[in-house]
N, C-alpha and C positions, 0 to 999 in steps of 0.2 A: 457572473462567473460561469464558466462552461466546463463540463466534465465530459471527456470522451473515453470510452472503454475499448480496450484492445484484447480482452479476454484474459482469463486466469486472474492475476492481481494487478495487471498493468493498466494504468490510466494516464491521460493527459489532462492536467488541470490548468486552465487558462484564467489568469487573474488580469486585472487592469494593467499590471506592470510586468508580468513575466509569464512564460510557459514552463510548466513543471511536469516532468514525466516521473511517475511513481512506479517503483518496482519494474524496471524496463525489460521485461521478457517479451521480445518481439520475434527475433529470429529463432526459429525452431518451436515457436508456440503454436500448437495445433489449432487454437481458436483465433489466432490473429490473421486478419486479412490485409493488413497494412505493412508494407516493407519498412524496415527501420530507416532506410535511406530517405523515405518520404516525410519523416518527422523532424521538425525543428524544435529546439527547446533552449531555455536559458539555464535551467537547473535540472538535475537528476536526483531524486530522493530514493534511497534504498533502505528497506526495513531490516534486511538480514542477508547473510552471505550465500544462500543457496542459489544454484544456477538458474532456477526458474524465477528468480527475483533480481539478480544482478546482470542477467544475460547480455544486454546491449549497453550497459552503463558506460564502459570505457569507450566504445566506439562513438556513442552519442556525445560524450564529453569532448573527445578530441575533434570530432567533425564540427560540432556546434560551438565549441568553446564554453561548454556548459560546466558549471560547478557541481560536483557530486557531493551531496549532503548525506551523511551516514554516520554510523558509530565510528569510534576512533580507529579500530582495526581495519574496517573496510576502507575508510578514508586513506589510511596509510598504505594499504594494499594497492589501491588505484593510484595514489600519489606517486608511488614508486615506479609506476608504469607510465608516468607523464601526464596524468590527469590533474585538473584543478579540483581541489577537494576542500571540504570543511568538515572536520570531525567533531562529533558530539558524543555524549553518552546518556543513558537513561536518566531522566529527570533534568537534564540540561537543555537549554535552548539558546538560540541566537537570532538576532535580527538580520534581515536581508532586504534588498530594495523592494521586494514585493510584500513583505510582512515578516512573520516570525515562524520558526520551526522549533518544536520541542520534541524530543524523543521520549516516549513512554515505555513502560514495561511491556513485555510480551513473553509468554511462556512457550518456548520452542527451542530450536537449536540453530546454529549458524556456522557454516563451514563451506568450503569449496573444494572440489576434487575428492569427492567421497570415495572411500576404498581403504586401502592399506595406509595411505599417507595423506589424509585430508589436512587442509590448512584451516586452522581455527580462525574465525573472523568475528570474535567478540560477541557481545550480548545481542540477541534478537530484540527488535524494538517495534513499537508502533510509531506512527508519524502524526503529530498534532500540528496542524497548519492554521495560522491566523492571517487572513488577508482580506482586504476589501470589507472589513467589518463582519466577516463570517469566520466560523470555526469549523474546520474539517478534520476528521479523524480517519486515517487509514490504519487499520489494526495490524497490518502485516499478517504473518502466520502466528496464530496464538491459540492457546486454550482459554477457556473461560477463567477469569480471575476476579476476585471481589473488589480489587482496587479500580476496576472499571467505573465504579461509582464516583471515584475522585475525578477521573477523566471527564465524566459527564457533567460535573459541576460547572465547567466553563460555559455550558450551553452550546450543544453541537447542532449546527445547521445540517451537516451531512456526515454520515458514518459509512465506511466501506468495511464490511465484515466477512471473514471467511465462513463458509458453511459446509465445506466438503467432507468433514470428518476424516478419519484415519490419521492424517498429519496435523490437523487443526481441530478446532471445535466443529461439531456438526450442527444440524438445524436446531436440535433441542437446546443445546448450550447457547447457540446464537440467539435464541429467543430470550433466554435469561440475560444475555449480554444487553439486549435491547432494553430490558427492564432496568439495568444498571445505568446505561449510557443516556437513555431518553433522547435520542436524536430526533430532529424534525423530519429527517428523511434518511433512509438506509438503502444502500446498494449492496447486494450480496456479491461475493467474489470467491475465487479459489475453489471452484466446483466445476464438474463436467469437462475438465480439460483432458482427463484420462479416466478410464473406467473405475479406477480405485477411489476416485473422489466424485463419482456420479451421485447427483442429488436431484430431487424434484423441487426445483426452486419455486415453482408456482404454488406448491403446497406450503412451502415455508412462508411465502408472501401472504397467502390466505390466513394461515395461523397467526402471523404477526398482525395482520389487519384486525382479526378478531380480538387481539389483545390491545388494540388502540394504536398500533405503530403503522407508519406509512413506509412501504417498501416499493422501490422501483427496480424492476428486473431489466437488465441491459444485456444486449448481445454485442459481440465484437463489431465495432464501427458505430455504435449508437452514441449520440450526444445528449447531454442533459444540461439545461440552463437552470440555475437556481440562485 
């Protein structure tokens, strides 16, 4: 299985059966070096409704014929615009040709068009993916929460966790999250895209290593086989 990072919280996960783009913020992403038009995928997974997570979902879905997997409101929002979608809600899962996707809790918000008239887009979620005998957790945007212990019970091969603070948990809470989740490998995300979420990721990785966790820092364009 291969993971490619495009900056912020956007990844391409390649399984033996499909290509999955997670939180497709490519166009307008200051950290992304890859044009959205260069990416092909079979599925698009969205954790919540903010523009820096849904950005290219509709365009990818229409160009590639990819199914958008997200919470019910996001699925309906994109379905009304002509996309193929599959809606879920936290705690619910479904089987797909590549494996299974389950939405987990996340403590955040979820809307598009912030300002006087935002559109509410349902509950924010994490993405729990089972494919090729591995369990992968993309936490989305979230605060630390105790039920991460339950997510970790599946035995996580890889976790992608936000560390940027301000809008999500910061490095200290992310270290506690690692204690709850106990993944074999962790990739930090949602940091350094803008000054307001600037973090010293190397320091986080060092502190995590001292606590017995394995952290792999990735920059935009990096790939990881696991």
